[in-house]
N, C-alpha and C positions, 0 to 999 in steps of 0.2 A: 211404222209399227201399226198393226191393225188393232183397233180398240173396239171391235165388235163384241157385243155382249149377248149372252144367251139366257133365256128364261129357264126356270126350274124344269118346266115340261120338256123343253128342248134338250136339256142336259140329261134328263131321265131317258129320253128316247135314244140319244146318242150312246149313252153308257149302259143301256138296258138295266137300269136300277130303279127302285121305287123312290118317290119323293122323300120319304123318311130317311132313306139311305143317303141320298144326296145332301139333305139338310145336315145329317150327321157328319158327312165328309167336310162340309163347310164349317161346322162347329169345331171339328177337330183339326181344322186347317189343312186338310188333305187337298181341298180345292179352295181357291180364293173366291170370295163373293162380296158383293156390296148390296145394300138395300136401296132400291130406287122406287119411290112411291109405294112403300110397304111390300115390295116384291123383291125376292132374291134374284140377283143377276150374276152371271158368271162370265169371266173373260173367255172368249171362244178359243184363243190360242192355248190357254192353259187346259181347257177341257180336252182339246185335241191332243195335247202333249200327254195328258193323263191317260187317254184312250190308247195311244201308241205304246206307252209304258206298260199298261195292264195287258195288252196283247202279247208283249214280249215275255211277261211273267207267266202267261198261261200257255205257252208253247209246249 
């Protein structure tokens, strides 16, 4: 299992969303996140899964 973590900025770039939107997704449990050294980090696998799902919805 790949446990690569992405920063908030990386997730914003991948999903083309603002930091406040990604933080809201984390707060509302739409994306899992953990705090490491006061920085939000996101599991890469989950972010890519979310991206694939959102692309299917926007067809």
